C-alpha positions as CSV (number, residue, x, y, z in Angstrom):
1,X,-60.6,56.9,136.9
2,X,-64.2,56.5,135.7
3,X,-65.2,57.7,132.3
4,X,-68.1,59.6,133.8
5,X,-65.5,61.6,136.1
6,X,-63.0,62.0,133.1
7,X,-65.7,63.6,130.9
8,X,-67.4,65.9,133.4
9,X,-67.2,69.5,133.2
10,X,-66.1,69.7,136.8
11,X,-63.0,67.7,136.2
12,X,-62.0,69.6,133.1
13,X,-62.6,73.0,134.5
14,X,-60.5,72.0,137.4
15,X,-57.8,70.8,135.1
16,X,-57.7,74.0,133.1
17,X,-57.7,76.1,136.4
18,X,-55.0,73.9,138.0
19,X,-52.1,72.1,136.3
20,X,-52.9,72.5,132.6
21,X,-49.9,74.8,132.1
22,X,-47.6,73.0,134.5
23,X,-48.2,69.6,132.8
24,X,-47.4,71.2,129.5
25,X,-50.9,71.1,128.2
26,X,-50.6,74.1,126.1
27,X,-47.3,73.1,124.8
28,X,-48.8,69.7,123.8
29,X,-51.7,71.4,121.9
30,X,-49.2,73.4,119.8
31,X,-47.1,70.3,119.1
32,X,-50.2,68.3,118.0
33,X,-51.2,71.0,115.8
34,X,-47.9,71.1,114.1
35,X,-48.1,67.4,113.7
36,X,-51.5,67.5,112.2
37,X,-50.6,70.4,109.6
38,X,-47.4,68.8,108.6
39,X,-49.3,65.4,108.2
40,X,-52.1,66.7,105.9
41,X,-51.5,66.0,102.2
42,X,-50.7,68.8,100.0
43,X,-53.9,68.3,98.0
44,X,-56.0,68.8,101.1
45,X,-54.0,71.7,102.4
46,X,-54.3,73.4,99.0
47,X,-58.1,72.7,98.9
48,X,-58.7,74.3,102.2
49,X,-56.5,77.3,101.5
50,X,-57.9,78.0,98.1
51,X,-61.5,77.4,99.1
52,X,-61.0,79.5,102.2
53,X,-62.9,77.0,104.1
54,X,-63.9,77.9,107.6
55,X,-62.2,75.7,110.4
56,X,-63.5,74.6,113.8
57,X,-61.2,73.2,116.4
58,X,-63.7,71.0,118.4
59,X,-61.0,70.1,120.8
60,X,-59.8,73.7,121.3
61,X,-58.8,73.8,124.9
62,X,-57.3,77.1,125.8
63,X,-57.2,78.0,122.1
64,X,-53.4,77.4,121.2
65,X,-54.0,75.8,117.9
66,X,-55.7,78.9,116.2
67,X,-52.7,81.1,115.9
68,X,-50.8,78.0,114.2
69,X,-54.0,77.3,111.9
70,X,-54.2,81.0,111.1
71,X,-50.6,81.0,109.8
72,X,-51.3,78.1,107.6
73,X,-54.7,79.3,106.5
74,X,-54.8,83.1,106.8
75,X,-58.0,83.7,105.0
76,X,-60.1,80.9,106.8
77,X,-62.5,81.8,109.5
78,X,-61.4,80.0,112.7
79,X,-63.2,79.1,115.8
80,X,-62.1,77.1,118.8
81,X,-64.5,75.0,120.8
82,X,-64.3,73.3,124.2
83,X,-66.9,72.2,126.6
84,X,-65.0,73.4,129.6
85,X,-66.2,77.0,130.5
86,X,-62.8,77.7,132.0
87,X,-60.9,76.7,128.9
88,X,-62.9,79.0,126.8
89,X,-62.5,81.9,129.3
90,X,-58.7,81.4,129.3
91,X,-58.7,81.1,125.3
92,X,-60.6,84.4,125.0
93,X,-58.1,86.2,127.3
94,X,-55.1,84.6,125.6
95,X,-56.2,85.2,122.0
96,X,-58.8,88.0,121.9
97,X,-58.6,88.2,118.2
98,X,-60.2,84.8,117.5
99,X,-63.6,83.5,118.2
100,X,-64.4,80.8,120.9
101,X,-67.5,79.0,122.0
102,X,-68.4,76.5,124.8
103,X,-69.9,73.4,123.0
104,X,-70.3,69.7,123.7
105,X,-68.9,67.4,120.9
106,X,-72.0,65.1,121.2
107,X,-74.7,67.8,120.8
108,X,-73.3,70.9,119.1
109,X,-73.8,71.8,115.6
110,X,-70.6,73.0,114.3
111,X,-71.1,75.4,111.2
112,X,-67.5,75.1,109.9
113,X,-66.4,73.5,106.7
114,X,-63.5,71.6,108.3
115,X,-63.6,70.1,111.7
116,X,-60.6,69.3,113.7
117,X,-60.6,66.9,116.7
118,X,-57.1,66.5,118.2
119,X,-56.4,64.1,121.1
120,X,-59.9,63.9,122.4
121,X,-61.6,60.7,121.1
122,X,-59.3,58.7,123.5
123,X,-61.3,60.1,126.4
124,X,-64.6,58.4,125.5
125,X,-65.5,54.8,125.8
126,X,-67.4,55.0,122.5
127,X,-65.2,57.3,120.5
128,X,-67.0,56.8,117.2
129,X,-70.3,58.1,118.4
130,X,-68.5,61.2,118.8
131,X,-67.4,61.0,115.2
132,X,-71.0,60.3,114.2
133,X,-72.0,63.7,115.9
134,X,-69.5,65.4,113.7
135,X,-70.5,63.6,110.6
136,X,-74.2,64.5,110.9
137,X,-73.3,68.2,110.3
138,X,-71.8,67.2,106.9
139,X,-68.5,69.2,106.9
140,X,-66.1,69.1,103.9
141,X,-63.5,67.3,106.0
142,X,-63.3,65.7,109.4
143,X,-59.6,65.6,110.6
144,X,-58.8,63.4,113.7
145,X,-55.5,63.1,115.5
146,X,-55.3,60.4,118.2
147,X,-52.7,58.4,120.2
148,X,-51.8,55.3,118.2
149,X,-50.8,51.8,119.4
150,X,-50.8,53.2,122.9
151,X,-51.6,49.9,124.8
152,X,-49.1,48.0,122.6
153,X,-46.1,50.2,122.7
154,X,-46.0,52.5,125.6
155,X,-44.7,51.7,129.1
156,X,-47.3,51.2,131.8
157,X,-46.3,54.4,133.7
158,X,-46.7,56.3,130.3
159,X,-50.1,55.4,129.5
160,X,-52.4,58.4,130.3
161,X,-55.1,57.5,133.0
162,X,-57.5,59.8,131.2
163,X,-57.5,57.7,128.2
164,X,-60.3,55.1,128.1
165,X,-60.0,54.0,124.6
166,X,-57.0,52.8,122.5
167,X,-56.6,53.0,118.8
168,X,-54.9,50.5,116.4
169,X,-55.2,49.0,112.8
170,X,-58.2,46.9,113.9
171,X,-60.5,49.4,115.5
172,X,-60.0,52.5,113.4
173,X,-63.0,52.7,110.9
174,X,-62.4,53.5,107.2
175,X,-66.0,54.1,106.6
176,X,-68.7,55.5,108.9
177,X,-71.8,57.6,108.9
178,X,-71.6,58.6,105.2
179,X,-67.8,59.4,105.4
180,X,-64.8,57.6,104.1
181,X,-61.1,57.7,105.1
182,X,-59.3,59.4,102.4
183,X,-55.9,59.9,104.2
184,X,-53.8,58.8,107.2
185,X,-50.3,59.4,108.7
186,X,-48.9,57.5,111.4
187,X,-46.1,59.5,113.3
188,X,-43.5,58.7,115.7
189,X,-43.2,61.7,118.0
190,X,-39.7,60.8,119.2
191,X,-40.9,61.4,122.6
192,X,-41.3,65.2,121.9
193,X,-44.1,66.3,124.1
194,X,-45.7,62.8,123.7
195,X,-44.2,59.5,124.8
196,X,-45.4,57.4,121.8
197,X,-47.1,57.3,118.5
198,X,-49.9,59.5,116.9
199,X,-52.1,59.0,113.8
200,X,-53.7,61.5,111.6
201,X,-57.0,60.4,110.0
202,X,-58.8,62.5,107.4
203,X,-62.3,61.7,106.4
204,X,-64.6,63.3,103.6
205,X,-68.2,62.5,102.4
206,X,-68.6,59.3,100.5
207,X,-69.6,61.3,97.3
208,X,-66.3,63.4,97.1
209,X,-63.9,62.5,94.4
210,X,-61.1,61.3,96.7
211,X,-60.6,57.5,97.0
212,X,-61.1,55.6,100.2
213,X,-57.9,54.2,101.6
214,X,-57.4,51.2,103.8
215,X,-54.9,51.0,106.7
216,X,-52.1,48.9,105.7
217,X,-49.5,47.7,108.2
218,X,-46.5,47.9,105.8
219,X,-47.5,51.6,104.9
220,X,-47.8,52.4,108.6
221,X,-44.5,50.8,109.4
222,X,-42.9,52.8,106.7
223,X,-44.4,56.1,108.0
224,X,-43.4,55.5,111.6
225,X,-39.8,55.0,110.3
226,X,-40.0,58.4,108.5
227,X,-39.6,61.3,110.7
228,X,-42.2,64.0,110.1
229,X,-40.6,67.2,108.8
230,X,-41.3,69.7,111.4
231,X,-39.7,73.1,110.8
232,X,-36.7,73.9,112.9
233,X,-38.0,77.1,114.2
234,X,-41.0,75.3,115.4
235,X,-39.0,72.7,117.2
236,X,-36.8,75.4,118.8
237,X,-39.7,77.3,120.2
238,X,-41.2,74.1,121.6
239,X,-38.0,73.1,123.0
240,X,-37.7,76.4,124.9
241,X,-41.3,76.3,126.2
242,X,-40.6,72.7,127.3
243,X,-37.5,73.8,129.2
244,X,-39.4,76.7,130.8
245,X,-42.0,74.4,131.9
246,X,-39.4,72.0,133.4
247,X,-37.7,74.9,135.2
248,X,-40.9,76.3,136.7
249,X,-41.9,72.8,138.0
250,X,-38.5,72.6,139.6
251,X,-38.8,75.9,141.2
252,X,-42.1,74.8,142.6
253,X,-40.5,71.6,144.2
254,X,-37.7,73.7,145.7
255,X,-40.2,76.2,147.2
256,X,-42.1,73.1,148.7
257,X,-38.8,71.8,150.1
258,X,-38.0,75.2,151.8
259,X,-41.4,75.1,153.7
260,X,-41.4,71.6,154.6
261,X,-40.5,72.1,158.3
262,X,-43.2,74.5,158.9
263,X,-45.8,72.6,156.7
264,X,-45.2,69.1,158.0
265,X,-48.9,68.3,157.8
266,X,-48.4,68.3,153.9
267,X,-45.4,65.9,154.2
268,X,-47.2,63.1,152.5
269,X,-48.5,65.3,149.6
270,X,-44.9,66.6,149.2
271,X,-43.6,63.0,149.1
272,X,-45.8,62.1,146.5
273,X,-45.2,65.5,144.7
274,X,-41.4,64.5,144.8
275,X,-42.0,61.1,143.0
276,X,-44.2,62.9,140.4
277,X,-41.7,65.5,139.7
278,X,-38.9,62.8,139.3
279,X,-41.1,60.9,136.8
280,X,-41.8,64.0,135.1
281,X,-38.1,65.0,135.1
282,X,-37.2,61.6,133.5
283,X,-39.9,62.0,130.8
284,X,-38.9,65.6,130.1
285,X,-35.2,64.6,129.9
286,X,-36.1,61.8,127.4
287,X,-38.1,64.3,125.4
288,X,-35.4,66.9,125.6
289,X,-32.8,64.3,124.4
290,X,-35.0,63.1,121.4
291,X,-35.7,66.8,120.5
292,X,-31.9,67.7,120.5
293,X,-31.4,64.7,118.1
294,X,-34.1,65.6,115.9
295,X,-33.0,69.3,115.6
296,X,-29.5,68.3,115.0
297,X,-30.7,66.2,112.1
298,X,-32.5,69.2,110.4
299,X,-30.0,72.0,111.2
300,X,-26.3,72.6,110.9
301,X,-26.6,75.9,112.7
302,X,-23.5,76.3,114.9
303,X,-25.2,79.0,117.1
304,X,-28.0,76.6,117.8
305,X,-25.7,73.8,118.5
306,X,-23.8,76.0,121.0
307,X,-27.1,76.8,122.7
308,X,-28.1,73.1,123.0
309,X,-24.8,72.5,124.7
310,X,-25.4,75.4,127.2
311,X,-28.9,73.8,127.9
312,X,-27.4,70.5,128.5
313,X,-24.5,71.9,130.7
314,X,-26.8,74.0,132.7
315,X,-29.0,71.0,133.4
316,X,-26.0,69.1,134.7
317,X,-24.5,72.0,136.6
318,X,-27.4,74.1,138.3
319,X,-24.9,76.3,139.9
320,X,-23.7,77.6,136.5
321,X,-27.2,78.0,135.0
322,X,-26.7,81.7,134.8
323,X,-23.8,81.1,132.3
324,X,-26.3,79.3,130.0
325,X,-28.6,82.2,130.2
326,X,-25.9,84.7,129.4
327,X,-24.7,82.7,126.3
328,X,-28.5,82.4,125.3
329,X,-28.8,86.2,125.6
330,X,-25.7,86.7,123.6
331,X,-26.9,84.3,120.7
332,X,-30.4,86.0,120.9
333,X,-28.8,89.4,120.5
334,X,-26.7,88.1,117.4
335,X,-30.1,86.8,116.0
336,X,-31.8,90.1,116.4
337,X,-28.9,91.9,114.7
338,X,-29.1,89.5,111.8
339,X,-33.0,90.0,111.7
340,X,-32.5,93.9,111.7
341,X,-29.8,93.7,109.0
342,X,-32.1,91.7,106.8
343,X,-35.0,94.0,107.5
344,X,-32.9,97.1,106.6
345,X,-31.7,95.6,103.5
346,X,-35.3,94.6,102.5
347,X,-36.4,98.2,103.1
348,X,-33.5,99.7,101.2
349,X,-34.3,97.6,98.1
350,X,-37.8,98.7,98.1
351,X,-36.6,102.4,98.5
352,X,-34.2,102.0,95.7
353,X,-37.0,100.8,93.4
354,X,-39.3,103.4,94.4
355,X,-39.2,106.5,92.1
356,X,-41.6,108.6,94.1
357,X,-40.9,111.2,96.6
358,X,-43.1,110.4,99.7
359,X,-42.9,107.6,102.0
360,X,-45.5,106.9,104.8
361,X,-44.4,105.1,108.1
362,X,-47.0,103.7,110.5
363,X,-46.1,102.9,114.1
364,X,-47.2,99.3,115.3
365,X,-50.8,99.5,116.4
366,X,-53.1,96.9,114.9
367,X,-51.9,93.7,113.0
368,X,-52.5,93.5,109.1
369,X,-54.0,89.9,109.0
370,X,-56.9,90.2,111.5
371,X,-60.7,89.5,110.9
372,X,-61.7,93.1,111.5
373,X,-60.0,94.9,108.7
374,X,-60.3,98.6,109.6
375,X,-59.3,102.1,108.6
376,X,-55.5,101.9,109.2
377,X,-55.2,98.9,106.8
378,X,-57.6,100.4,104.3
379,X,-55.8,103.8,104.2
380,X,-52.6,102.4,103.8
381,X,-53.5,100.3,101.0
382,X,-55.3,103.0,99.2
383,X,-52.5,105.5,99.6
384,X,-50.1,102.8,98.1
385,X,-52.6,102.7,95.1
386,X,-52.4,106.5,94.9
387,X,-48.7,106.4,94.3
388,X,-46.9,106.9,97.5
389,X,-44.9,104.3,99.4
390,X,-46.5,103.0,102.7
391,X,-44.5,100.9,105.3
392,X,-47.1,99.4,107.7
393,X,-45.3,98.3,111.0
394,X,-46.7,95.3,112.8
395,X,-45.8,94.0,116.3
396,X,-46.1,90.6,114.7
397,X,-48.1,88.9,117.4
398,X,-50.4,87.1,114.8
399,X,-49.1,88.3,111.5
400,X,-46.1,85.9,111.6
401,X,-44.2,87.9,109.0
402,X,-40.4,87.1,109.2
403,X,-39.1,90.3,107.6
404,X,-41.7,92.0,105.3
405,X,-44.5,91.3,103.0
406,X,-45.9,93.3,100.0
407,X,-49.7,93.2,100.6
408,X,-50.8,95.5,97.7
409,X,-49.2,97.9,95.2
410,X,-46.6,100.1,97.1
411,X,-47.8,98.8,100.5
412,X,-45.5,96.8,102.6
413,X,-46.0,95.1,106.1
414,X,-42.8,95.2,108.1
415,X,-41.8,93.2,111.1
416,X,-40.1,96.2,112.6
417,X,-39.1,95.0,116.0
418,X,-37.3,97.8,117.7
419,X,-35.9,99.1,114.3
420,X,-38.4,101.9,113.6
421,X,-36.0,104.8,114.0
422,X,-33.3,103.1,111.8
423,X,-35.8,102.7,109.0
424,X,-36.9,106.4,109.4
425,X,-33.3,107.5,109.0
426,X,-32.7,105.2,106.1
427,X,-35.8,106.8,104.3
428,X,-34.4,110.2,104.8
429,X,-30.8,109.0,103.8
430,X,-32.4,107.9,100.5
431,X,-33.7,111.4,100.0
432,X,-37.3,110.5,100.4
433,X,-39.7,112.6,102.3
434,X,-41.0,110.6,105.4
435,X,-44.5,111.1,106.7
436,X,-45.4,109.7,110.1
437,X,-49.0,108.2,110.3
438,X,-50.1,108.1,113.9
439,X,-53.6,107.3,115.2
440,X,-55.6,108.7,118.1
441,X,-56.3,105.1,119.2
442,X,-52.5,104.5,119.8
443,X,-52.0,104.5,123.6
444,X,-48.2,103.6,123.3
445,X,-46.5,106.3,121.3
446,X,-45.4,108.9,123.8
447,X,-44.8,112.6,123.2
448,X,-41.1,112.0,123.8
449,X,-41.0,109.4,121.1
450,X,-42.8,111.4,118.7
451,X,-40.7,114.5,119.2
452,X,-37.5,112.4,118.9
453,X,-38.7,110.9,115.6
454,X,-40.1,114.0,114.1
455,X,-36.7,115.2,113.3
456,X,-36.5,112.7,110.5
457,X,-40.1,113.5,109.3
458,X,-41.2,115.9,106.6
459,X,-44.6,115.8,108.0
460,X,-46.8,113.9,110.5
461,X,-50.5,112.8,109.8
462,X,-52.5,112.5,112.9
463,X,-55.6,110.5,112.3
464,X,-58.1,111.4,115.1
465,X,-60.7,108.6,114.3
466,X,-62.7,108.2,117.6
467,X,-63.5,110.1,120.8
468,X,-60.8,109.3,123.2
469,X,-62.8,107.1,125.5
470,X,-62.4,104.3,128.0
471,X,-65.6,102.8,126.6
472,X,-64.1,102.4,123.2
473,X,-60.6,101.1,124.4
474,X,-62.0,99.0,127.0
475,X,-59.0,100.0,129.2
476,X,-58.2,103.2,131.3
477,X,-56.8,105.9,129.3
478,X,-53.3,107.0,130.5
479,X,-52.9,110.7,131.2
480,X,-50.0,110.6,128.5
481,X,-52.6,109.8,125.8
482,X,-54.5,112.9,126.5
483,X,-51.2,115.0,126.6
484,X,-50.0,113.6,123.5
485,X,-53.3,114.3,121.7
486,X,-53.1,117.9,122.9
487,X,-49.5,118.2,121.6
488,X,-50.4,116.8,118.2
489,X,-53.4,119.0,117.5
490,X,-51.3,122.1,118.3
491,X,-48.0,121.0,116.7
492,X,-46.8,122.6,113.5
493,X,-46.1,120.3,110.5
494,X,-48.8,117.9,111.8
495,X,-51.9,117.5,109.7
496,X,-54.8,116.6,111.9
497,X,-57.2,114.2,109.9
498,X,-60.7,114.0,111.8
499,X,-63.0,111.1,110.8
500,X,-66.4,112.8,111.9
501,X,-67.8,116.3,111.9
502,X,-67.8,116.5,115.8
503,X,-64.1,115.6,116.0
504,X,-63.3,118.1,113.3
505,X,-65.3,120.8,115.0
506,X,-63.6,119.9,118.4
507,X,-60.2,120.5,116.9
508,X,-61.2,123.7,115.2
509,X,-62.4,125.2,118.4
510,X,-59.6,124.2,120.6
511,X,-57.0,125.4,118.0
512,X,-58.7,128.0,116.1
513,X,-55.5,129.3,114.4
514,X,-54.6,125.8,113.2
515,X,-55.2,125.5,109.4
516,X,-53.7,121.9,109.0
517,X,-57.1,120.1,109.8
518,X,-59.1,118.1,107.3
519,X,-62.3,116.1,107.6
520,X,-61.8,112.6,106.0
521,X,-64.6,110.1,107.1
522,X,-64.5,106.5,106.7
523,X,-65.0,104.7,103.4
524,X,-65.4,101.5,101.6
525,X,-63.6,99.1,99.5
526,X,-66.2,98.7,96.8
527,X,-64.7,95.9,94.7
528,X,-64.5,93.7,97.9
529,X,-68.1,94.0,98.6
530,X,-69.5,93.8,94.9
531,X,-67.4,91.3,93.0
532,X,-68.2,87.8,94.5
533,X,-67.2,84.8,92.7
534,X,-69.8,82.3,92.0
535,X,-68.9,79.9,94.8
536,X,-69.0,82.7,97.2
537,X,-72.7,83.3,96.5
538,X,-73.6,80.2,98.1
539,X,-75.4,80.5,101.6
540,X,-72.8,80.2,104.3
541,X,-73.4,77.2,106.6
542,X,-74.2,79.3,109.7
543,X,-77.0,81.0,107.8
544,X,-78.5,78.1,106.0
545,X,-81.4,77.5,108.3
546,X,-82.0,81.3,108.7
547,X,-82.2,81.8,104.9
548,X,-84.2,78.7,104.5
549,X,-87.1,80.1,106.7
550,X,-87.8,82.7,103.9
551,X,-88.3,85.5,106.5
552,X,-86.8,89.1,106.1
553,X,-83.3,89.3,107.5
554,X,-82.3,92.4,109.4
555,X,-78.5,92.2,109.7
556,X,-75.7,94.0,111.6
557,X,-72.0,93.4,111.6
558,X,-69.3,94.9,113.8
559,X,-68.4,95.1,117.4
560,X,-70.9,94.1,120.0
561,X,-69.9,96.6,122.6
562,X,-71.0,99.0,125.2
563,X,-72.5,101.2,122.6
564,X,-74.6,98.7,121.0
565,X,-78.3,99.3,122.1
566,X,-79.4,95.8,123.3
567,X,-82.7,97.4,124.6
568,X,-83.4,98.5,121.0
569,X,-82.6,95.2,119.6
570,X,-85.0,93.3,122.1
571,X,-87.7,95.8,121.3
572,X,-87.5,95.5,117.6
573,X,-87.4,91.7,117.8
574,X,-90.5,91.4,120.0
575,X,-92.3,94.1,117.8
576,X,-91.5,92.3,114.5
577,X,-91.3,88.4,115.5
578,X,-91.5,87.5,111.8
579,X,-88.3,89.2,111.1
580,X,-84.9,87.5,111.6
581,X,-82.1,89.4,113.4
582,X,-78.6,88.4,112.6
583,X,-75.8,89.9,114.5
584,X,-72.2,89.3,113.3
585,X,-69.0,90.4,115.4
586,X,-67.0,89.8,118.5
587,X,-68.4,90.5,121.8
588,X,-66.5,93.1,124.0
589,X,-66.6,94.2,127.6
590,X,-68.3,91.1,128.8
591,X,-71.9,92.6,128.7
592,X,-74.6,90.0,130.1
593,X,-77.2,91.8,128.1
594,X,-76.0,89.8,125.0
595,X,-76.7,86.6,126.7
596,X,-80.4,87.8,127.2
597,X,-80.5,88.9,123.5
598,X,-79.2,85.6,122.3
599,X,-82.1,83.9,124.1
600,X,-84.6,85.6,121.7
601,X,-85.8,83.0,119.2
602,X,-85.5,85.4,116.2
603,X,-81.9,86.8,117.1
604,X,-78.9,85.0,116.0
605,X,-75.3,85.8,117.1
606,X,-73.0,84.4,114.6
607,X,-69.8,85.5,116.3
608,X,-66.6,86.9,114.3
609,X,-66.6,86.6,110.7
610,X,-63.3,87.4,108.8
611,X,-63.4,90.5,106.7
612,X,-62.3,88.4,103.7
613,X,-65.5,86.5,103.7
614,X,-67.8,89.0,105.4
615,X,-69.6,89.9,102.0
616,X,-70.7,86.2,101.6
617,X,-72.8,86.7,104.8
618,X,-73.9,90.3,104.4
619,X,-75.3,89.7,100.9
620,X,-78.1,87.7,102.5
621,X,-79.3,90.7,104.5
622,X,-82.7,92.2,103.4
623,X,-82.0,95.4,105.6
624,X,-78.6,96.4,107.0
625,X,-78.8,98.2,110.4
626,X,-76.6,100.0,112.9
627,X,-78.5,99.9,116.3
628,X,-76.1,102.1,118.4
629,X,-77.0,104.0,121.5
630,X,-76.9,107.8,121.0
631,X,-74.3,109.3,123.1
632,X,-70.9,111.0,122.9
633,X,-69.2,108.0,121.3
634,X,-71.8,107.4,118.5
635,X,-72.1,111.1,117.9
636,X,-68.3,111.1,116.9
637,X,-68.3,108.0,115.0
638,X,-68.1,107.6,111.1
639,X,-69.2,103.8,110.9
640,X,-67.3,102.0,108.2
641,X,-70.0,99.5,107.8
642,X,-72.4,102.4,106.7
643,X,-70.5,102.7,103.4
644,X,-70.0,98.8,103.1
645,X,-73.8,98.5,103.4
646,X,-74.1,101.1,100.6
647,X,-71.7,98.9,98.4
648,X,-73.8,95.9,99.1
649,X,-76.8,97.7,98.0
650,X,-78.7,97.0,101.2
651,X,-81.4,99.3,102.6
652,X,-79.9,101.1,105.8
653,X,-81.5,101.9,108.9
654,X,-79.7,103.5,111.8
655,X,-80.3,105.3,115.0
656,X,-80.0,109.0,115.4
657,X,-76.3,109.5,114.7
658,X,-75.1,112.9,113.1
659,X,-72.7,111.0,110.6
660,X,-75.5,108.9,109.2
661,X,-77.8,111.9,108.6
662,X,-75.3,113.1,105.9
663,X,-76.5,110.6,103.4
664,X,-79.7,110.4,101.5
665,X,-79.7,106.6,101.3
666,X,-79.7,106.2,105.2
667,X,-83.0,106.0,107.1
668,X,-82.4,107.5,110.4
669,X,-84.7,106.7,113.3
670,X,-85.2,109.2,116.2
671,X,-87.0,106.8,118.6
672,X,-87.6,102.9,119.1
673,X,-91.0,103.1,117.5
674,X,-89.7,104.9,114.4
675,X,-86.9,102.3,114.1
676,X,-89.6,99.6,113.6
677,X,-91.3,101.8,111.1
678,X,-88.0,102.4,109.3
679,X,-87.4,98.7,109.1
680,X,-90.7,98.2,107.3
681,X,-90.1,101.1,104.9
682,X,-86.5,99.8,104.2
683,X,-88.0,96.3,103.2
684,X,-90.3,98.0,100.8
685,X,-87.4,99.7,99.1
686,X,-84.9,96.8,98.9
687,X,-85.9,96.4,95.1
688,X,-86.4,100.0,94.3
689,X,-84.2,100.8,91.1
690,X,-83.8,104.5,92.1
691,X,-82.9,103.7,95.7
692,X,-80.4,101.0,94.7
693,X,-78.7,103.6,92.1
694,X,-78.5,106.0,95.1
695,X,-76.8,103.5,97.4
696,X,-74.3,102.8,94.5
697,X,-73.6,106.5,93.9
698,X,-73.0,107.3,97.6
699,X,-70.7,104.2,98.0
700,X,-68.6,105.4,95.0
701,X,-68.3,108.8,96.6
702,X,-66.9,107.3,99.6
703,X,-64.5,104.7,98.5
704,X,-61.2,104.3,100.2
705,X,-59.3,105.4,97.2
706,X,-61.2,108.8,97.3
707,X,-60.3,109.0,101.0
708,X,-56.6,108.5,100.2
709,X,-56.7,111.2,97.7
710,X,-58.3,113.6,100.1
711,X,-55.6,113.1,102.6
712,X,-52.9,113.6,99.9
713,X,-54.5,116.9,98.9
714,X,-54.8,118.0,102.5
715,X,-51.0,117.6,102.7
716,X,-50.6,119.4,99.4
717,X,-48.6,116.7,97.8
718,X,-50.8,115.9,94.9
């Protein structure tokens, strides 16, 4: 196969649309990411973790590395890149909480501090030219993982046809393009997901304090003799996925055989397919044996050994495969029981240590560790600071919390699984008063579930935070959601907390006799947006060129969705071409209008920036803005960013939204023309001491801590 074909978009788009899953491409990506992380030195891992360096995976494929990297570096901004549009489309669908972009390694200018390139350079005839492209951007680290000694040690039928370059001690460069090799780690994969060796190479700028290292054969031989210490649970997960892949492949083969008679014109294809499957079976069987040996070396778990035997037995005796599945189900059930027992013991220990009376319990809705830190997390944290105990449940899709985690004073994130009711019963058994916290954006909690669990509750707080709309959720709203909303606003012992005047008035008009209604708008964590360390005051890499222009920066951060007025953004950008417009946030609902906006020479879409580092970007705004369409959605919205802009002491310009007109520091425009005038006026006020004092005062009045107290006062428990 020619290099030109191997490195064409057509080839890789076809691969990702075709047999990528079937050939275990996603499983390999996860395995290589584990290898990379375990191989990194403790010093480098600690530097990335403590410095909260942003990380770009330039070989991202379908994005399977990002959740694993997030687990290791939870406060780093992550982005995945690939030059295949189909790979990025699949990545966005698989992992919507992460940011992905289409990019060519030879021409893209990646803004992240750490660039990862895993099992990609071997596809290029001149791989070090790709390295040069990464080095010219001057990241803090370039982390490379490639097959090692492939041509020397692997059998001919194992060498991948797509590989056109091979790496050994002679051709790996230790100095290049202003960078030096500061760490390497050769790994024997034991045939797990890859039938040979891999080598990790870490490069840093020449002027960094780390010493340059040279590849030494004795060191490499010693490394290859030392198994890399992958965690058992990671190996077990990969083992299960690999077996699933094998099983699906065999099913496809059986299906083809059943249709052989009626599809004789495909007989040549099927014969070839059989041969390929037999080879795949041999490779996977070898990988499975190697994995079993590796896991047995790191675990004495009797349950896991039994499970391994069941897999092996089922492989030999297909007729009794169902027995293996039943045994696995039994063992999984035991594991879940142990998990639940540990969870309840953890919760009980917290309850025993808590001297207060009230305990909030939050039904899983949004993960805790996500880039967009929103009202549910902020209210939970501030209620904990106010003295009540808050259990924040997570579905654990990205949080990766084994049992529970204390995230702030009196606030715990729990991996509840299916144990929410047992936790509720435990709270009441400990003579605590349980308060359920339910949000209007929760489309999963049914009326029956709420009624069933309210028997354990002292009160329920129903947070009505947005108009119930398909435009906001991006999905059809089930009838059950409307029915549940109607039930909750009418139910006794339910405090309805509305986040905007329009929502508050709506409840009061629908249920005029209801007294348990409170207006509690959104707020701000003032400390997060005002107390930046010295290193956090540097210009972020993505904004260096924009700031260097010395022109006014008009900034926005938040969702780029159906309610974002792209026509207004285009109008303003054309009317004031000397202003730079920076839009930060994820794109929702696949609006093509944003593609047109991005073509404007003075508009910059930076993608998702994690809440933890968001102030480092927003502090460079000269004016902060909210360019929303004026409609039913925006009229019911209390924008969190409004109060965060206040804390940042940035002049604020918004469209004509009722919730923005409440505040003297906000300049509200009634038309496109007035919006432009307001931007000019805001720039003139950016250093006005009286105006800045007003911003600070209104931020303090709207802190999340104040909002938590308002909720407790509405509950009359303070």
